[in-house]
gemmi code that builds the backbone of each chain (N, CA, C; Angstrom):
import gemmi

chains = {
    "A": [
        ("MET", (-11.249, -14.612, -19.939), (-11.569, -13.251, -19.499), (-11.223, -12.244, -20.605)),
        ("THR", (-12.173, -11.381, -20.944), (-11.886, -10.383, -21.979), (-11.046, -9.258, -21.379)),
        ("LYS", (-10.453, -8.476, -22.286), (-9.641, -7.338, -21.847), (-10.493, -6.345, -21.049)),
        ("GLU", (-11.753, -6.179, -21.462), (-12.658, -5.241, -20.784), (-12.930, -5.699, -19.345)),
        ("GLU", (-13.157, -6.994, -19.199), (-13.402, -7.539, -17.855), (-12.165, -7.339, -16.974)),
        ("LEU", (-11.009, -7.621, -17.590), (-9.747, -7.486, -16.864), (-9.529, -6.028, -16.430)),
        ("LEU", (-9.807, -5.125, -17.361), (-9.631, -3.699, -17.072), (-10.564, -3.245, -15.956)),
        ("SER", (-11.816, -3.722, -15.986), (-12.758, -3.275, -14.956), (-12.363, -3.841, -13.588)),
        ("LYS", (-11.823, -5.061, -13.561), (-11.336, -5.626, -12.288), (-10.128, -4.829, -11.773)),
        ("LEU", (-9.243, -4.482, -12.692), (-8.046, -3.715, -12.321), (-8.450, -2.347, -11.765)),
        ("LYS", (-9.452, -1.754, -12.396), (-9.904, -0.425, -11.960), (-10.435, -0.479, -10.523)),
        ("ILE", (-11.200, -1.501, -10.222), (-11.733, -1.649, -8.857), (-10.588, -1.757, -7.843)),
        ("ILE", (-9.519, -2.480, -8.246), (-8.376, -2.662, -7.348), (-7.664, -1.338, -7.072)),
        ("ILE", (-7.482, -0.521, -8.100), (-6.653, 0.689, -7.912), (-7.402, 1.835, -7.228)),
        ("VAL", (-8.734, 1.831, -7.316), (-9.521, 2.960, -6.791), (-9.116, 3.405, -5.370)),
        ("PRO", (-8.966, 2.491, -4.388), (-8.662, 2.968, -3.021), (-7.322, 3.691, -2.896)),
        ("TYR", (-6.420, 3.505, -3.864), (-5.071, 4.061, -3.751), (-4.880, 5.334, -4.582)),
        ("VAL", (-5.901, 5.686, -5.391), (-5.783, 6.828, -6.302), (-5.928, 8.146, -5.547)),
        ("GLN", (-4.999, 9.087, -5.795), (-5.116, 10.429, -5.218), (-5.743, 11.397, -6.216)),
        ("ASN", (-5.432, 11.230, -7.505), (-5.953, 12.140, -8.533), (-7.212, 11.551, -9.167)),
        ("GLN", (-8.374, 12.038, -8.702), (-9.642, 11.478, -9.182), (-9.903, 11.823, -10.643)),
        ("GLU", (-9.362, 12.963, -11.105), (-9.499, 13.330, -12.525), (-8.858, 12.262, -13.409)),
        ("GLY", (-7.687, 11.814, -12.966), (-6.973, 10.783, -13.722), (-7.786, 9.497, -13.811)),
        ("LEU", (-8.520, 9.231, -12.750), (-9.342, 8.009, -12.720), (-10.508, 8.125, -13.699)),
        ("LYS", (-11.094, 9.326, -13.760), (-12.211, 9.559, -14.695), (-11.757, 9.354, -16.140)),
        ("ASN", (-10.516, 9.776, -16.408), (-9.997, 9.716, -17.774), (-9.120, 8.482, -17.999)),
        ("LEU", (-9.399, 7.418, -17.266), (-8.543, 6.229, -17.324), (-8.484, 5.633, -18.732)),
        ("THR", (-7.271, 5.443, -19.246), (-7.062, 4.754, -20.528), (-5.934, 3.747, -20.328)),
        ("GLU", (-5.602, 3.033, -21.388), (-4.496, 2.074, -21.321), (-3.173, 2.767, -21.035)),
        ("ASP", (-3.084, 4.030, -21.436), (-1.818, 4.752, -21.265), (-1.686, 5.396, -19.885)),
        ("THR", (-2.715, 5.288, -19.071), (-2.665, 5.906, -17.750), (-1.500, 5.345, -16.933)),
        ("ASP", (-0.695, 6.282, -16.400), (0.467, 5.926, -15.574), (0.044, 6.031, -14.109)),
        ("PHE", (0.247, 4.953, -13.350), (-0.238, 4.919, -11.967), (0.340, 6.049, -11.122)),
        ("ILE", (1.634, 6.303, -11.269), (2.281, 7.305, -10.423), (2.035, 8.718, -10.958)),
        ("LYS", (2.271, 8.912, -12.268), (2.155, 10.271, -12.832), (0.705, 10.732, -12.936)),
        ("ASP", (-0.172, 9.865, -13.437), (-1.550, 10.299, -13.726), (-2.509, 10.088, -12.550)),
        ("LEU", (-2.268, 9.058, -11.778), (-3.207, 8.752, -10.681), (-2.647, 9.140, -9.315)),
        ("GLU", (-1.359, 9.496, -9.296), (-0.676, 9.890, -8.051), (-0.774, 8.820, -6.964)),
        ("ILE", (-0.650, 7.578, -7.378), (-0.508, 6.476, -6.422), (0.950, 6.479, -5.990)),
        ("ASN", (1.234, 6.366, -4.686), (2.646, 6.366, -4.287), (3.247, 4.960, -4.435)),
        ("SER", (4.568, 4.899, -4.422), (5.231, 3.630, -4.740), (4.914, 2.556, -3.698)),
        ("ALA", (4.698, 2.980, -2.449), (4.347, 2.007, -1.403), (2.975, 1.394, -1.697)),
        ("ASN", (2.041, 2.208, -2.180), (0.713, 1.682, -2.496), (0.699, 0.886, -3.795)),
        ("LEU", (1.687, 1.127, -4.674), (1.812, 0.277, -5.872), (2.004, -1.180, -5.454)),
        ("VAL", (2.744, -1.387, -4.363), (2.925, -2.748, -3.842), (1.565, -3.345, -3.466)),
        ("ASP", (0.704, -2.519, -2.831), (-0.627, -3.015, -2.449), (-1.466, -3.341, -3.679)),
        ("VAL", (-1.326, -2.522, -4.728), (-2.040, -2.817, -5.983), (-1.604, -4.196, -6.499)),
        ("VAL", (-0.292, -4.419, -6.522), (0.224, -5.688, -7.041), (-0.245, -6.873, -6.181)),
        ("LEU", (-0.242, -6.695, -4.856), (-0.694, -7.789, -3.973), (-2.189, -8.053, -4.166)),
        ("ASP", (-2.968, -6.984, -4.377), (-4.407, -7.159, -4.624), (-4.648, -7.841, -5.974)),
        ("VAL", (-3.810, -7.502, -6.961), (-3.901, -8.168, -8.276), (-3.628, -9.673, -8.115)),
        ("GLU", (-2.615, -10.011, -7.320), (-2.298, -11.429, -7.071), (-3.510, -12.168, -6.508)),
        ("ASP", (-4.170, -11.545, -5.515), (-5.330, -12.185, -4.876), (-6.510, -12.292, -5.837)),
        ("GLU", (-6.763, -11.197, -6.563), (-7.937, -11.156, -7.443), (-7.827, -12.189, -8.574)),
        ("PHE", (-6.618, -12.310, -9.161), (-6.460, -13.177, -10.330), (-5.791, -14.515, -9.991)),
        ("ASP", (-5.486, -14.703, -8.717), (-4.837, -15.935, -8.271), (-3.567, -16.233, -9.071)),
        ("ILE", (-2.720, -15.214, -9.150), (-1.437, -15.356, -9.844), (-0.327, -14.881, -8.912)),
        ("GLU", (0.937, -15.234, -9.258), (2.062, -14.750, -8.465), (2.902, -13.817, -9.319)),
        ("ILE", (3.165, -12.653, -8.794), (3.909, -11.650, -9.552), (5.311, -11.522, -8.968)),
        ("ASP", (6.319, -11.729, -9.816), (7.708, -11.663, -9.342), (8.234, -10.226, -9.460)),
        ("ASN", (9.462, -10.032, -8.998), (10.045, -8.683, -8.983), (10.094, -8.053, -10.368)),
        ("ASP", (10.513, -8.840, -11.375), (10.629, -8.296, -12.732), (9.283, -7.810, -13.243)),
        ("ALA", (8.243, -8.638, -13.033), (6.900, -8.277, -13.501), (6.393, -7.055, -12.736)),
        ("MET", (6.664, -7.030, -11.436), (6.205, -5.913, -10.602), (6.780, -4.593, -11.105)),
        ("GLU", (8.061, -4.611, -11.456), (8.704, -3.376, -11.905), (8.118, -2.851, -13.203)),
        ("LYS", (7.520, -3.756, -13.994), (6.896, -3.324, -15.258), (5.530, -2.702, -15.048)),
        ("MET", (4.890, -3.007, -13.928), (3.477, -2.642, -13.759), (3.281, -1.187, -13.344)),
        ("LEU", (3.691, -0.273, -14.220), (3.596, 1.151, -13.908), (2.446, 1.825, -14.644)),
        ("THR", (1.908, 1.173, -15.685), (0.780, 1.728, -16.432), (-0.320, 0.676, -16.510)),
        ("VAL", (-1.509, 1.127, -16.907), (-2.636, 0.209, -17.079), (-2.287, -0.846, -18.136)),
        ("LYS", (-1.742, -0.386, -19.252), (-1.402, -1.281, -20.359), (-0.403, -2.355, -19.933)),
        ("ALA", (0.678, -1.912, -19.284), (1.715, -2.860, -18.858), (1.157, -3.849, -17.837)),
        ("SER", (0.282, -3.373, -16.962), (-0.295, -4.253, -15.942), (-1.175, -5.313, -16.582)),
        ("ILE", (-1.982, -4.882, -17.558), (-2.853, -5.842, -18.245), (-2.006, -6.908, -18.952)),
        ("GLU", (-0.909, -6.474, -19.555), (-0.019, -7.433, -20.241), (0.552, -8.450, -19.255)),
        ("VAL", (0.997, -7.947, -18.110), (1.561, -8.844, -17.096), (0.498, -9.839, -16.622)),
        ("ILE", (-0.711, -9.332, -16.333), (-1.789, -10.204, -15.835), (-2.148, -11.240, -16.901)),
        ("GLU", (-2.267, -10.809, -18.160), (-2.602, -11.744, -19.252), (-1.539, -12.831, -19.399)),
        ("ASN", (-0.276, -12.418, -19.313), (0.816, -13.405, -19.432), (0.778, -14.422, -18.295)),
        ("LYS", (0.556, -13.913, -17.078), (0.529, -14.816, -15.920), (-0.677, -15.750, -15.984)),
        ("LEU", (-1.816, -15.224, -16.437), (-3.018, -16.065, -16.554), (-2.816, -17.137, -17.625)),
        ("ALA", (-2.140, -16.746, -18.715), (-1.921, -17.680, -19.829), (-0.990, -18.813, -19.418)),
        ("SER", (-0.047, -18.539, -18.501), (0.933, -19.564, -18.129), (0.506, -20.351, -16.891)),
        ("LYS", (-0.721, -20.147, -16.453), (-1.210, -20.883, -15.268), (-1.437, -22.362, -15.577)),
    ],
    "B": [
        ("MET", (21.762, -8.877, 25.544), (21.041, -8.292, 24.417), (21.311, -9.109, 23.153)),
        ("ILE", (20.248, -9.234, 22.328), (20.463, -9.930, 21.063), (20.528, -8.916, 19.917)),
        ("ARG", (21.239, -9.279, 18.900), (21.350, -8.491, 17.671), (21.698, -7.016, 17.872)),
        ("PRO", (22.735, -6.689, 18.672), (23.154, -5.279, 18.768), (23.617, -4.756, 17.406)),
        ("ASP", (23.984, -5.681, 16.513), (24.427, -5.294, 15.173), (23.341, -4.534, 14.421)),
        ("ILE", (22.059, -4.910, 14.653), (20.972, -4.233, 13.946), (20.859, -2.784, 14.418)),
        ("ILE", (20.969, -2.575, 15.733), (20.860, -1.207, 16.262), (22.010, -0.350, 15.727)),
        ("GLN", (23.184, -0.972, 15.586), (24.331, -0.268, 14.995), (24.045, 0.196, 13.565)),
        ("GLU", (23.242, -0.593, 12.859), (22.966, -0.301, 11.447), (21.891, 0.763, 11.242)),
        ("LEU", (21.143, 1.088, 12.300), (20.035, 2.039, 12.144), (20.540, 3.403, 11.667)),
        ("PRO", (19.763, 4.052, 10.806), (20.194, 5.355, 10.285), (19.854, 6.533, 11.210)),
        ("TYR", (19.430, 6.250, 12.446), (19.070, 7.333, 13.369), (20.184, 7.534, 14.398)),
        ("SER", (20.181, 8.732, 15.026), (21.079, 8.963, 16.154), (20.376, 9.888, 17.136)),
        ("LYS", (20.988, 10.079, 18.302), (20.435, 11.010, 19.282), (20.258, 12.373, 18.631)),
        ("PRO", (19.207, 13.121, 18.861), (18.143, 12.831, 19.844), (16.934, 12.120, 19.220)),
        ("PHE", (17.151, 11.370, 18.132), (16.001, 10.766, 17.455), (16.176, 9.267, 17.262)),
        ("LEU", (16.895, 8.645, 18.183), (16.995, 7.185, 18.176), (16.152, 6.668, 19.331)),
        ("PHE", (15.147, 5.862, 19.013), (14.216, 5.389, 20.044), (14.198, 3.866, 20.138)),
        ("VAL", (15.394, 3.283, 20.138), (15.559, 1.837, 20.306), (16.691, 1.607, 21.301)),
        ("ASP", (16.439, 0.876, 22.390), (17.518, 0.511, 23.314), (17.991, -0.905, 23.056)),
        ("GLU", (17.025, -1.842, 22.971), (17.446, -3.231, 22.766), (16.386, -4.052, 22.042)),
        ("ILE", (16.875, -5.069, 21.372), (15.997, -6.039, 20.722), (15.918, -7.248, 21.645)),
        ("LEU", (14.690, -7.660, 21.956), (14.487, -8.741, 22.931), (14.194, -10.077, 22.262)),
        ("GLU", (13.487, -10.009, 21.124), (13.155, -11.223, 20.359), (13.155, -10.842, 18.896)),
        ("ILE", (13.589, -11.768, 18.036), (13.482, -11.486, 16.599), (13.493, -12.796, 15.817)),
        ("ASN", (12.577, -12.899, 14.855), (12.636, -13.962, 13.850), (11.980, -13.418, 12.584)),
        ("ASP", (11.687, -14.271, 11.616), (11.152, -13.752, 10.349), (9.681, -13.349, 10.437)),
        ("ASP", (9.025, -13.625, 11.556), (7.602, -13.293, 11.700), (7.330, -12.130, 12.646)),
        ("HIS", (8.230, -11.937, 13.624), (7.976, -10.851, 14.567), (9.262, -10.327, 15.201)),
        ("ILE", (9.115, -9.155, 15.808), (10.229, -8.571, 16.557), (9.665, -7.969, 17.843)),
        ("LYS", (10.488, -7.973, 18.896), (10.105, -7.341, 20.158), (11.314, -6.555, 20.626)),
        ("GLY", (11.087, -5.302, 20.989), (12.194, -4.459, 21.433), (11.730, -3.464, 22.472)),
        ("SER", (12.686, -2.735, 23.059), (12.311, -1.794, 24.120), (13.052, -0.482, 23.993)),
        ("TYR", (12.456, 0.526, 24.628), (13.096, 1.838, 24.736), (12.635, 2.498, 26.024)),
        ("THR", (13.556, 3.161, 26.704), (13.204, 3.937, 27.895), (13.326, 5.414, 27.560)),
        ("PHE", (12.212, 6.134, 27.685), (12.231, 7.574, 27.415), (12.961, 8.283, 28.552)),
        ("LYS", (14.064, 8.948, 28.194), (14.876, 9.630, 29.202), (14.111, 10.832, 29.758)),
        ("GLU", (14.471, 11.199, 30.995), (13.804, 12.350, 31.630), (14.038, 13.631, 30.826)),
        ("ASP", (15.177, 13.691, 30.129), (15.546, 14.955, 29.473), (15.416, 14.888, 27.945)),
        ("GLU", (14.515, 14.062, 27.423), (14.282, 14.051, 25.971), (13.900, 15.474, 25.542)),
        ("TYR", (14.362, 15.891, 24.362), (14.231, 17.299, 23.971), (12.777, 17.769, 23.851)),
        ("PHE", (11.866, 16.845, 23.527), (10.486, 17.292, 23.249), (9.657, 17.551, 24.512)),
        ("TYR", (10.151, 17.088, 25.675), (9.378, 17.318, 26.903), (9.335, 18.799, 27.282)),
        ("GLU", (10.314, 19.554, 26.751), (10.370, 20.979, 27.068), (9.106, 21.700, 26.588)),
        ("GLY", (8.543, 21.236, 25.473), (7.381, 21.943, 24.938), (6.106, 21.121, 24.876)),
        ("HIS", (6.177, 19.834, 25.219), (5.001, 18.956, 25.105), (4.784, 18.236, 26.423)),
        ("PHE", (3.902, 18.704, 27.330), (3.252, 19.994, 27.152), (3.923, 21.015, 28.050)),
        ("ARG", (3.561, 22.286, 27.923), (4.126, 23.328, 28.755), (3.894, 22.989, 30.226)),
        ("GLY", (4.967, 22.741, 30.954), (4.865, 22.449, 32.388), (4.287, 21.080, 32.719)),
        ("ASN", (4.094, 20.230, 31.695), (3.444, 18.935, 31.915), (3.968, 17.926, 30.890)),
        ("PRO", (5.200, 17.423, 31.110), (5.817, 16.590, 30.080), (5.122, 15.248, 29.842)),
        ("VAL", (4.700, 15.011, 28.612), (4.093, 13.755, 28.173), (4.699, 13.430, 26.806)),
        ("THR", (5.006, 12.155, 26.561), (5.604, 11.778, 25.272), (4.585, 11.983, 24.149)),
        ("PRO", (4.940, 12.761, 23.121), (4.005, 12.988, 22.007), (3.653, 11.687, 21.282)),
        ("GLY", (2.395, 11.611, 20.805), (1.957, 10.435, 20.043), (2.821, 10.175, 18.830)),
        ("VAL", (3.254, 11.224, 18.148), (4.101, 11.012, 16.961), (5.422, 10.345, 17.340)),
        ("ILE", (5.915, 10.647, 18.562), (7.171, 10.027, 19.001), (6.925, 8.558, 19.353)),
        ("LEU", (5.761, 8.260, 19.947), (5.432, 6.847, 20.217), (5.354, 6.081, 18.891)),
        ("THR", (4.720, 6.717, 17.889), (4.637, 6.092, 16.567), (6.032, 5.884, 15.981)),
        ("GLU", (6.894, 6.900, 16.119), (8.258, 6.792, 15.618), (9.005, 5.641, 16.303)),
        ("CYS", (8.829, 5.522, 17.617), (9.463, 4.441, 18.372), (8.958, 3.085, 17.859)),
        ("MET", (7.640, 2.989, 17.626), (7.060, 1.745, 17.100), (7.621, 1.437, 15.713)),
        ("ALA", (7.830, 2.495, 14.909), (8.345, 2.293, 13.554), (9.835, 1.934, 13.566)),
        ("GLN", (10.602, 2.567, 14.484), (12.045, 2.266, 14.512), (12.298, 0.821, 14.940)),
        ("ILE", (11.518, 0.346, 15.926), (11.692, -1.046, 16.357), (10.965, -1.991, 15.394)),
        ("GLY", (9.678, -1.670, 15.152), (8.814, -2.607, 14.437), (8.969, -2.622, 12.942)),
        ("MET", (9.565, -1.556, 12.358), (9.764, -1.522, 10.913), (11.254, -1.509, 10.566)),
        ("ALA", (11.986, -0.519, 11.072), (13.385, -0.348, 10.653), (14.256, -1.520, 11.121)),
        ("CYS", (14.216, -1.835, 12.423), (15.025, -2.966, 12.932), (14.573, -4.270, 12.273)),
        ("PHE", (13.261, -4.460, 12.216), (12.703, -5.690, 11.636), (13.060, -5.780, 10.146)),
        ("GLY", (12.940, -4.645, 9.455), (13.235, -4.619, 8.020), (14.692, -4.944, 7.720)),
        ("ILE", (15.607, -4.402, 8.540), (17.035, -4.691, 8.341), (17.275, -6.198, 8.497)),
        ("HIS", (16.611, -6.795, 9.476), (16.713, -8.247, 9.666), (16.178, -8.995, 8.442)),
        ("LEU", (15.001, -8.562, 7.949), (14.360, -9.289, 6.846), (15.095, -9.099, 5.519)),
        ("LEU", (15.728, -7.934, 5.352), (16.458, -7.681, 4.101), (17.728, -8.522, 4.011)),
        ("LYS", (18.228, -8.935, 5.190), (19.435, -9.759, 5.277), (20.591, -9.147, 4.473)),
        ("ASP", (21.189, -9.895, 3.541), (22.386, -9.359, 2.883), (22.074, -8.282, 1.843)),
        ("LYS", (20.784, -8.013, 1.613), (20.435, -6.907, 0.704), (20.555, -5.559, 1.414)),
        ("TRP", (20.590, -5.592, 2.761), (20.712, -4.334, 3.503), (22.118, -3.772, 3.385)),
        ("ASP", (22.213, -2.479, 3.100), (23.492, -1.778, 3.074), (23.213, -0.329, 3.482)),
        ("ARG", (23.711, 0.042, 4.648), (23.390, 1.358, 5.208), (23.781, 2.512, 4.276)),
        ("ASP", (24.818, 2.291, 3.475), (25.300, 3.371, 2.611), (24.426, 3.580, 1.380)),
        ("THR", (23.773, 2.523, 0.911), (23.044, 2.650, -0.358), (21.535, 2.479, -0.233)),
        ("ILE", (21.078, 1.949, 0.902), (19.642, 1.705, 1.073), (19.064, 2.675, 2.102)),
        ("GLY", (17.961, 3.301, 1.737), (17.249, 4.181, 2.662), (15.968, 3.524, 3.128)),
        ("VAL", (15.416, 4.020, 4.235), (14.119, 3.516, 4.705), (13.177, 4.699, 4.898)),
        ("ALA", (11.891, 4.443, 4.712), (10.891, 5.485, 4.925), (9.591, 4.864, 5.395)),
        ("MET", (8.942, 5.529, 6.326), (7.604, 5.104, 6.714), (6.666, 5.537, 5.594)),
        ("SER", (5.782, 4.637, 5.159), (4.880, 5.002, 4.063), (3.451, 5.209, 4.544)),
        ("SER", (3.075, 4.605, 5.651), (1.752, 4.861, 6.216), (1.695, 4.350, 7.646)),
        ("ASN", (0.774, 4.895, 8.420), (0.518, 4.345, 9.746), (-0.895, 4.691, 10.181)),
        ("GLU", (-1.451, 3.821, 10.967), (-2.747, 4.096, 11.588), (-2.670, 3.546, 13.005)),
        ("ILE", (-2.560, 4.461, 13.963), (-2.295, 4.064, 15.351), (-3.371, 4.632, 16.269)),
        ("ASN", (-3.824, 3.835, 17.196), (-4.683, 4.323, 18.280), (-3.862, 4.334, 19.567)),
        ("TYR", (-4.115, 5.346, 20.397), (-3.367, 5.503, 21.643), (-4.291, 5.264, 22.835)),
        ("TYR", (-3.758, 4.565, 23.834), (-4.600, 4.177, 24.965), (-4.142, 4.744, 26.310)),
        ("LYS", (-2.827, 4.890, 26.487), (-2.303, 5.386, 27.767), (-1.190, 6.393, 27.493)),
        ("PRO", (-1.036, 7.403, 28.386), (0.092, 8.322, 28.225), (1.413, 7.662, 28.645)),
        ("VAL", (2.508, 8.143, 28.059), (3.850, 7.682, 28.453), (4.604, 8.901, 28.984)),
        ("PHE", (5.041, 8.816, 30.251), (5.684, 9.950, 30.907), (7.209, 9.802, 30.877)),
        ("PRO", (7.930, 10.912, 31.167), (9.400, 10.843, 31.179), (9.886, 9.731, 32.102)),
        ("GLY", (10.889, 8.980, 31.643), (11.471, 7.906, 32.448), (10.808, 6.557, 32.246)),
        ("GLU", (9.690, 6.514, 31.516), (8.981, 5.237, 31.331), (9.648, 4.356, 30.278)),
        ("LYS", (9.615, 3.050, 30.538), (10.111, 2.067, 29.566), (8.923, 1.502, 28.793)),
        ("VAL", (9.083, 1.387, 27.486), (8.033, 0.783, 26.661), (8.588, -0.431, 25.909)),
        ("ILE", (7.691, -1.378, 25.655), (8.015, -2.579, 24.883), (7.199, -2.516, 23.595)),
        ("VAL", (7.850, -2.729, 22.479), (7.165, -2.721, 21.183), (7.193, -4.130, 20.598)),
        ("VAL", (6.010, -4.605, 20.183), (5.902, -5.905, 19.513), (5.337, -5.670, 18.117)),
        ("SER", (6.012, -6.197, 17.106), (5.582, -5.992, 15.725), (5.476, -7.336, 15.027)),
        ("GLU", (4.322, -7.583, 14.415), (4.108, -8.846, 13.696), (3.921, -8.572, 12.219)),
        ("LYS", (4.658, -9.314, 11.405), (4.638, -9.092, 9.958), (3.271, -9.434, 9.365)),
        ("VAL", (2.725, -8.494, 8.587), (1.546, -8.786, 7.762), (2.048, -9.283, 6.407)),
        ("TYR", (2.948, -8.500, 5.805), (3.652, -8.985, 4.616), (4.971, -8.244, 4.442)),
        ("PHE", (5.882, -8.881, 3.734), (7.137, -8.256, 3.324), (7.336, -8.632, 1.868)),
        ("ARG", (6.974, -7.719, 0.975), (7.059, -7.983, -0.463), (7.572, -6.739, -1.183)),
        ("PHE", (8.375, -6.954, -2.202), (8.867, -5.863, -3.047), (9.421, -4.714, -2.197)),
        ("SER", (10.187, -5.070, -1.183), (10.842, -4.087, -0.299), (9.880, -3.258, 0.541)),
        ("LYS", (8.623, -3.685, 0.626), (7.683, -3.003, 1.521), (7.324, -3.940, 2.667)),
        ("LEU", (7.399, -3.392, 3.884), (7.061, -4.170, 5.079), (5.830, -3.548, 5.731)),
        ("LYS", (4.814, -4.379, 5.946), (3.605, -3.926, 6.642), (3.433, -4.783, 7.884)),
        ("CYS", (3.183, -4.122, 9.029), (3.126, -4.854, 10.299), (1.979, -4.390, 11.184)),
        ("ASN", (1.474, -5.306, 11.985), (0.627, -4.953, 13.122), (1.559, -4.693, 14.299)),
        ("VAL", (1.477, -3.500, 14.878), (2.423, -3.111, 15.914), (1.675, -2.698, 17.185)),
        ("ALA", (2.204, -3.114, 18.331), (1.612, -2.722, 19.609), (2.720, -2.288, 20.558)),
        ("MET", (2.396, -1.311, 21.416), (3.347, -0.832, 22.423), (2.728, -1.037, 23.809)),
        ("TYR", (3.553, -1.532, 24.735), (3.098, -1.760, 26.115), (4.002, -1.000, 27.072)),
        ("ASN", (3.477, -0.620, 28.257), (4.333, 0.010, 29.260), (4.903, -1.057, 30.198)),
        ("ALA", (5.648, -0.611, 31.228), (6.345, -1.560, 32.111), (5.360, -2.434, 32.888)),
        ("ASP", (4.100, -1.973, 33.022), (3.067, -2.782, 33.689), (2.362, -3.722, 32.713)),
        ("GLU", (2.902, -3.791, 31.471), (2.326, -4.634, 30.410), (0.920, -4.188, 30.010)),
        ("VAL", (0.647, -2.902, 30.209), (-0.634, -2.326, 29.774), (-0.447, -1.741, 28.372)),
        ("LEU", (-1.436, -1.977, 27.512), (-1.380, -1.478, 26.138), (-1.338, 0.045, 26.108)),
        ("VAL", (-0.349, 0.588, 25.414), (-0.175, 2.034, 25.289), (-0.663, 2.522, 23.929)),
        ("ALA", (-0.318, 1.772, 22.878), (-0.690, 2.164, 21.513), (-0.692, 0.919, 20.637)),
        ("LYS", (-1.518, 0.977, 19.593), (-1.651, -0.202, 18.733), (-2.103, 0.222, 17.350)),
        ("GLY", (-1.646, -0.468, 16.333), (-2.098, -0.126, 14.987), (-1.309, -0.817, 13.906)),
        ("VAL", (-1.340, -0.217, 12.722), (-0.691, -0.779, 11.545), (0.314, 0.237, 11.016)),
        ("VAL", (1.519, -0.237, 10.743), (2.566, 0.626, 10.194), (3.142, -0.045, 8.956)),
        ("ALA", (3.435, 0.758, 7.950), (4.093, 0.226, 6.754), (5.264, 1.109, 6.382)),
        ("GLY", (6.277, 0.500, 5.784), (7.454, 1.255, 5.366), (8.118, 0.595, 4.176)),
        ("VAL", (8.982, 1.361, 3.536), (9.678, 0.843, 2.360), (11.189, 1.021, 2.499)),
        ("ALA", (11.910, 0.133, 1.834), (13.354, 0.287, 1.665), (13.578, 0.625, 0.202)),
        ("PHE", (14.531, 1.533, -0.054), (14.743, 1.974, -1.438), (16.214, 2.308, -1.642)),
        ("LYS", (16.620, 2.292, -2.893), (18.008, 2.676, -3.222), (18.145, 4.188, -3.099)),
        ("LYS", (19.104, 4.618, -2.287), (19.304, 6.048, -2.102), (19.914, 6.636, -3.362)),
        ("GLN", (19.492, 7.874, -3.696), (20.093, 8.573, -4.831), (21.308, 9.321, -4.311)),
        ("ILE", (22.481, 8.838, -4.693), (23.701, 9.430, -4.143), (24.316, 10.396, -5.155)),
    ],
}
model = gemmi.Model(1)
for chain_id, residues in chains.items():
    chain = gemmi.Chain(chain_id)
    for i, (resn, *xyz) in enumerate(residues, 1):
        res = gemmi.Residue()
        res.name, res.seqid = resn, gemmi.SeqId(i, " ")
        for name, pos in zip(("N", "CA", "C"), xyz):
            atom = gemmi.Atom()
            atom.name, atom.element = name, gemmi.Element(name[0])
            atom.pos, atom.b_iso = gemmi.Position(*pos), 0.0
            res.add_atom(atom)
        chain.add_residue(res)
    model.add_chain(chain)
structure = gemmi.Structure()
structure.add_model(model)
structure.setup_entities()
């Protein structure tokens, strides 16, 4: 899976939880889920659970705590996919 | 009564404690009850001259039994009343029957998931005739309090 494919899958997952649509339009690797997209911490859990289902991976507490930006999330997903 | 220790641990008190007893509990579901007293403070204004339990209070009762009590059980030794807070993060409830002063309700909550300190449940409330009063989905989180 290319980074672009991964990013587009991630974007589809986060859309239902985004409050700031401007942030979504300007989505980059540096986009912060809480600060830029105004996703609340409870919905971050739903993002992580949806990521688990979409990529068939298991995300532990340490990895979950890192997944606060697009970049960090992609890194976590890539690492988990690589170690499958 | 089972698990009175959990009710002791709840962060609520009168006039906003809506749990009397826990009837069943395991890692998949919880069942508990509450009887709305004739003199609950909100009947004075809801409604004028016609006391009916507000929907938000029914939701709160469902959350206190179905999320807070259940969550304390699921957190096990990670629960600490002094350092851990709880908050409802979302709910979607439909209401089917009114609950009047003096009525007893039973709340049943079934775990959808409990991950990363977030608990999401399918919750239903029944009256003493076992008729469905309210039903829906409630989610809540446990977090470290900033002291």
